[in-house]
C-alpha positions in Angstrom: 18.4 -127.8 110.7 20.0 -126.0 113.6 17.7 -124.3 116.1 18.6 -120.6 116.1 17.5 -117.8 118.3 17.2 -114.1 117.4 18.2 -111.1 119.5 15.9 -108.1 119.6 18.4 -105.3 119.9 15.7 -102.7 119.7 11.9 -102.7 119.8 10.1 -99.4 120.3 6.4 -98.5 119.7 5.6 -94.9 119.1 1.9 -93.8 119.4 0.0 -92.6 116.4 0.0 -89.0 117.7 3.8 -89.2 118.5 3.3 -88.1 122.1 3.9 -91.5 123.8 6.2 -94.4 123.4 7.3 -97.6 125.1 10.5 -99.6 124.5 11.9 -102.9 125.6 14.8 -102.4 128.0 13.9 -98.8 128.8 15.0 -97.9 132.3 11.8 -96.1 132.9 9.9 -99.4 133.1 12.4 -101.4 135.2 10.5 -101.0 138.5 7.4 -102.5 136.8 9.2 -105.3 135.1 9.3 -105.8 131.4 6.4 -103.8 129.9 5.8 -106.4 127.2 7.4 -109.3 125.5 7.4 -110.3 121.9 6.0 -113.7 121.2 6.7 -113.9 117.5 7.5 -111.7 114.4 6.7 -112.6 110.8 8.4 -110.5 108.1 7.2 -110.9 104.5 8.6 -110.0 101.1 7.1 -111.0 97.7 7.9 -110.1 94.1 4.2 -109.8 93.6 3.8 -107.3 96.4 4.8 -103.6 96.1 5.5 -103.3 99.8 6.8 -105.2 102.8 4.3 -106.6 105.4 4.6 -108.3 108.7 2.8 -109.6 111.7 3.9 -109.0 115.3 2.4 -110.8 118.3 3.0 -109.0 121.7 2.0 -110.0 125.2 1.9 -107.1 127.7 1.1 -106.5 131.4 -1.8 -104.2 132.3 0.7 -101.5 133.6 2.9 -101.4 130.5 2.5 -97.8 129.5 1.7 -94.4 131.1 -1.6 -93.0 129.9 -0.8 -89.5 128.6 -4.5 -88.6 128.7 -4.9 -89.6 132.4 -4.7 -86.5 134.7 -3.2 -88.7 137.4 -0.6 -90.3 135.2 -1.8 -93.8 135.8 -0.6 -96.8 133.8 -2.5 -99.1 131.6 -2.1 -101.7 129.0 -0.4 -101.0 125.7 -3.7 -101.2 123.8 -5.5 -98.7 126.0 -2.8 -96.5 127.5 -0.2 -96.0 124.8 -2.7 -96.4 122.9 -1.8 -99.1 120.5 -3.7 -98.4 117.3 -3.4 -97.9 113.6 -0.8 -95.4 112.6 1.6 -96.3 115.4 5.3 -96.5 114.3 7.5 -99.5 115.1 11.2 -99.2 115.4 12.8 -102.7 115.3 16.2 -104.2 115.0 16.8 -107.9 115.0 20.1 -109.7 114.9 20.3 -113.4 113.9 23.2 -115.8 113.6 23.0 -115.9 109.8 22.7 -112.7 107.8 22.8 -109.0 108.5 19.5 -108.9 110.4 16.5 -106.6 110.2 16.9 -102.9 110.9 14.0 -100.5 110.9 15.3 -98.0 113.5 16.1 -94.8 111.7 13.8 -92.2 113.2 14.8 -89.6 110.6 14.0 -91.9 107.6 10.3 -92.8 107.4 11.2 -95.6 104.9 13.3 -97.2 107.6 10.3 -97.7 110.0 7.3 -99.9 110.1 3.7 -98.8 110.6 0.8 -100.5 112.3 -2.0 -101.2 109.8 -4.3 -103.3 111.9 -4.6 -104.2 115.6 -6.3 -107.2 117.0 -6.6 -108.1 120.7 -6.3 -111.9 120.7 -6.7 -112.4 124.5 -7.2 -110.3 127.6 -7.6 -111.1 131.3 -7.1 -109.4 134.6 -3.3 -109.4 134.4 -2.2 -109.4 130.8 -3.2 -109.0 127.1 -2.1 -110.5 123.9 -2.2 -108.2 120.9 -1.4 -109.0 117.2 -0.2 -106.1 115.0 -0.2 -106.2 111.2 2.5 -103.8 110.0 3.5 -102.4 106.6 6.3 -100.3 105.2 5.8 -96.6 104.3 5.1 -97.5 100.7 2.2 -99.6 101.8 0.2 -96.7 103.2 1.4 -93.7 101.1 0.4 -95.6 97.9 -3.2 -94.9 99.0 -2.6 -91.2 99.7 -1.1 -90.3 96.4 -2.5 -89.9 92.9 -0.5 -89.7 89.6 -1.8 -86.9 87.4 1.1 -86.0 85.2 1.8 -86.9 81.6 4.8 -89.1 80.7 6.4 -89.7 77.3 9.8 -91.2 78.2 11.2 -94.7 78.3 9.0 -96.7 80.8 11.9 -97.3 83.2 12.5 -93.5 83.4 8.8 -92.8 84.0 8.8 -95.4 86.8 11.9 -93.8 88.4 10.2 -90.4 88.3 7.0 -91.7 89.9 9.0 -93.4 92.6 11.2 -90.5 93.3 8.9 -87.5 93.1 5.4 -89.0 93.6 6.3 -91.6 96.3 9.2 -89.4 97.6 11.6 -92.4 97.8 15.2 -91.6 98.2 17.2 -92.4 95.0 19.3 -94.8 97.0 16.4 -97.2 97.4 15.2 -97.2 93.8 16.5 -100.0 91.7 15.1 -100.0 88.1 16.2 -102.0 85.1 16.5 -99.9 82.0 13.8 -100.6 79.4 14.1 -100.6 75.7 10.6 -99.2 74.9 8.9 -95.9 75.5 5.3 -95.2 76.3 3.3 -91.9 76.3 0.6 -92.0 79.0 -1.3 -89.9 81.5 -1.5 -90.7 85.2 -5.3 -90.8 85.1 -5.3 -90.1 88.9 -4.3 -93.7 89.5 -2.5 -94.8 92.7 1.2 -95.0 91.9 1.5 -98.7 92.2 -1.7 -99.4 90.3 -0.1 -97.5 87.5 3.3 -99.1 87.9 1.7 -102.6 87.9 -0.1 -101.7 84.6 3.3 -100.5 83.1 5.2 -103.6 84.3 3.5 -106.0 81.9 4.1 -103.6 79.0 7.8 -103.1 79.7 10.5 -104.7 77.6 14.1 -104.9 78.9 17.2 -104.1 76.9 17.1 -107.8 75.9 13.9 -107.8 73.9 13.1 -111.5 74.2 11.6 -111.4 77.7 9.0 -108.6 78.1 7.4 -108.3 81.6 8.7 -106.7 84.8 8.0 -107.1 88.5 7.5 -104.2 91.0 8.2 -105.0 94.6 9.9 -103.9 97.8 12.6 -105.6 99.9 14.7 -104.4 102.7 17.2 -103.1 100.2 14.6 -100.9 98.5 12.1 -100.7 95.7 12.7 -102.8 92.6 11.3 -102.5 89.1 13.1 -105.3 87.4 12.6 -107.8 84.5 12.5 -111.6 84.7 15.7 -111.5 82.8 17.4 -109.5 85.5 16.4 -112.0 88.2 17.3 -115.1 86.0 20.7 -113.7 85.1 21.5 -112.6 88.7 24.3 -114.5 90.4 22.9 -117.0 92.9 23.5 -116.6 96.6 27.0 -117.6 97.5 26.1 -120.7 99.5 24.4 -123.8 98.0 21.4 -125.1 99.9 21.0 -128.9 100.0 18.2 -131.3 100.8 18.6 -135.0 101.7 15.0 -135.9 102.3 14.7 -134.3 105.7 17.1 -136.5 107.5 17.7 -134.9 111.0 20.8 -132.7 111.0 23.4 -132.5 113.7 24.8 -129.2 114.8 28.3 -130.3 114.1 27.4 -131.4 110.5 29.3 -129.6 107.8 27.3 -126.8 106.2 24.4 -127.5 108.6 23.3 -123.8 108.3 22.5 -124.4 104.7 20.5 -127.6 105.0 16.9 -127.5 103.9 14.7 -128.8 106.6 11.5 -129.3 104.6 10.8 -129.2 100.8 7.3 -129.3 99.4 6.3 -129.2 95.8 3.4 -126.9 95.3 3.3 -127.1 91.5 5.2 -128.9 88.9 3.8 -127.8 85.5 0.3 -128.3 84.2 -0.2 -129.1 80.5 -3.8 -127.7 80.1 -2.9 -124.6 82.1 0.1 -123.9 79.9 -1.8 -124.6 76.7 -4.6 -122.2 77.8 -2.2 -119.5 78.8 -0.5 -119.5 75.4 2.9 -120.8 76.5 3.4 -122.9 73.3 1.3 -121.0 70.8 -1.0 -118.0 70.6 -2.8 -115.5 68.3 -3.2 -111.8 68.9 -5.7 -109.7 67.0 -4.9 -105.9 66.9 -7.4 -103.2 66.0 -6.0 -99.8 64.7 -8.6 -97.1 65.5 -6.9 -94.7 63.1 -7.3 -96.9 60.0 -10.1 -99.2 61.2 -8.0 -102.2 60.2 -7.4 -105.5 61.9 -4.1 -107.3 61.9 -3.2 -110.7 63.3 0.0 -112.0 64.9 0.6 -115.7 65.3 3.6 -117.0 67.3 4.5 -120.4 68.4 7.5 -122.1 70.1 8.1 -124.2 67.0 8.6 -121.1 64.9 11.6 -120.1 67.0 9.6 -117.6 69.1 8.4 -117.5 72.7 10.7 -119.6 74.9 12.7 -120.9 71.9 13.8 -117.4 71.0 17.7 -117.4 71.1 17.6 -114.5 73.5 15.2 -116.2 76.0 16.9 -116.7 79.4 16.0 -119.7 81.5 17.0 -121.0 84.9 17.4 -124.6 83.6 17.5 -126.2 80.2 15.5 -124.6 77.4 11.9 -126.0 77.8 10.7 -128.5 75.2 7.4 -128.5 73.4 5.6 -131.9 74.0 5.5 -134.0 70.9 1.8 -134.3 71.1 1.5 -130.5 70.7 4.0 -130.4 67.9 1.9 -133.0 66.0 -1.2 -131.0 66.8 0.3 -127.7 65.6 1.4 -129.4 62.4 -2.3 -130.1 61.7 -3.0 -126.4 61.9 -4.1 -126.1 65.5 -2.0 -123.1 66.5 -4.4 -120.7 68.2 -4.1 -122.1 71.8 -4.9 -118.7 73.1 -6.5 -115.7 71.3 -5.9 -112.2 72.6 -7.2 -108.9 71.4 -5.6 -105.4 71.7 -6.3 -101.9 70.5 -3.3 -100.1 69.1 -2.6 -96.7 70.8 -1.4 -94.4 68.1 -2.9 -91.3 69.5 -3.1 -89.3 66.2 -5.1 -89.0 63.0 -2.3 -89.9 60.6 -2.4 -93.4 59.5 1.4 -93.8 59.3 2.0 -92.4 62.8 4.2 -94.6 65.1 2.1 -96.8 67.4 2.5 -95.8 71.0 4.3 -98.8 72.7 2.9 -101.3 70.2 1.4 -104.4 72.0 2.8 -106.5 69.2 6.1 -106.3 71.0 4.9 -107.6 74.4 1.5 -109.2 74.3 2.3 -112.6 73.0 5.7 -113.1 74.6 4.7 -111.4 77.8 2.0 -113.9 78.7 4.4 -116.7 78.0 7.1 -115.2 80.1 4.9 -114.7 83.2 3.2 -118.1 82.9 6.3 -120.2 82.3 8.2 -118.5 85.0 5.7 -119.8 87.6 5.4 -123.3 86.1 7.3 -124.8 89.0 6.7 -123.8 92.6 8.4 -125.2 95.7 8.4 -124.3 99.4 11.4 -124.8 101.6 12.2 -124.1 105.2 15.8 -123.2 106.2 17.6 -121.7 109.2 16.9 -118.0 109.4 19.0 -116.1 106.9 18.3 -112.4 106.6 20.8 -112.0 103.8 18.1 -113.4 101.5 15.6 -111.2 99.8 12.7 -111.8 97.4 13.9 -111.7 93.8 17.3 -113.4 94.7 18.2 -116.7 93.3 19.3 -119.8 95.2 21.2 -122.8 94.0 19.7 -126.1 95.3 21.2 -129.5 95.4 18.5 -132.1 95.9 19.4 -135.7 96.7 18.7 -138.1 93.9 16.3 -141.0 94.6 18.8 -143.8 94.1 20.7 -146.5 95.9 23.9 -145.1 94.5 24.4 -141.7 96.2 27.8 -141.3 94.5 26.0 -140.3 91.3 25.5 -136.8 92.8 22.4 -134.7 93.2 19.2 -135.0 91.2 20.1 -133.5 87.8 16.5 -132.6 87.0 15.3 -131.2 90.3 18.5 -129.5 91.4 19.6 -126.1 90.0 18.8 -122.4 90.3 15.5 -121.1 91.6 14.1 -117.6 92.1 12.8 -116.6 95.5 9.2 -115.5 94.8 8.5 -114.7 98.4 9.9 -115.3 101.8 8.9 -115.1 105.5 11.5 -114.6 108.2 10.0 -116.0 111.4 11.5 -114.8 114.6 11.3 -116.1 118.1 13.8 -115.6 121.0 14.5 -119.3 121.0 14.0 -120.3 117.3 14.0 -118.4 114.0 13.6 -119.8 110.5 13.0 -118.6 107.0 10.3 -120.1 104.8 10.7 -119.5 101.1 8.5 -120.0 98.0 10.7 -120.8 95.0 9.8 -120.6 91.3 11.5 -121.9 88.2 10.7 -122.0 84.5 12.5 -125.2 83.5 14.3 -128.3 84.7 18.0 -129.0 85.2 21.2 -127.7 86.6 22.4 -126.1 83.3 20.8 -122.8 82.5 20.5 -120.6 79.4 21.4 -117.0 80.1 21.4 -114.0 77.9 23.1 -110.9 79.1 23.5 -109.2 75.7 21.5 -106.1 74.9 19.4 -106.0 71.7 
């Protein structure tokens, strides 16, 4: 892997009250030397997190900022004189050799800035201090100031768009929502927006009805409310990343920018976990409060449901049910997981349509989520800020064989989803660490882009 440096084109800290600021490279501070230097920046995205987070470590001198509250205009450290505290805004622009970089410098757009959530003084002596800042995007803190109180009766995707646009005040350009096929009538119940959206995500069915279950998360390109299908069917990143066991890479080596430095397997399926989560077979018992009747729904992979549904998209070959479980199900043991649900029909008439019937998403939804995370790997690559959480990567992993002409490992290689990533920046070295997930093995995938 090539060592890469990153250029901090802009780094400005604005005090929580907006009356004071300090910036790298500002002429005002030249006579005092650099007011501070950035030791490291961690920038995180995750399909399981509704907002962006980060950690910035700064080392400053004790005359880094003018104290606006000091009647003599004396200078002090960032922590005490700026002052550096929760609510401060961070304007940051980073350029690296691969990718479009990080840009949160638009002072007119609060969604294009970062905000200090927590401040920790790591070290302080007579001449300098080291401070660690935990930062979040605007969504991170406004989610705690808003409450949803309205009533919604549209398709779920339209309701989520409305909440994001008019409750969270996001510009429409940053809202990316997959259209859903099902509708749901619900009240906001004074929930926080993303608490409500997270509840809706697991009940949402895309236009392709085989894979219920959505993800709600933020990346640099905006807020996403998308299905597993959408991520699986997305075109992989244009360059293939390759791994040859961690052999040192020379800077002149072809495609060195796309070499995987380290690859660690965090999880590679677990039989008992998959059985308990209902991946292969499950039973759901529904109670109708209008008729006081119970109904049962049994589904299994061997009946052509769950991951063997013809419309079920996978990143590799369609998963197989172990023969030991097939034999066990043939003996009548099909209730691997039992779930219960109450039908929400919201009326006194027995024949009224059920409000977003859980029969549509309960059984298949748990399978979709669990099987998607059945494989987990962590890789480290040269920093590439073109990559975002939710993107897919095509990996070529060297086969364990004495005949390398056979090509990459046909089982381990293939397309993976980026569950989370961390761009780590230093002036001399920057890397990207990525957590990858996949639902099946192999380089040949099964995609379904047809609508129901």
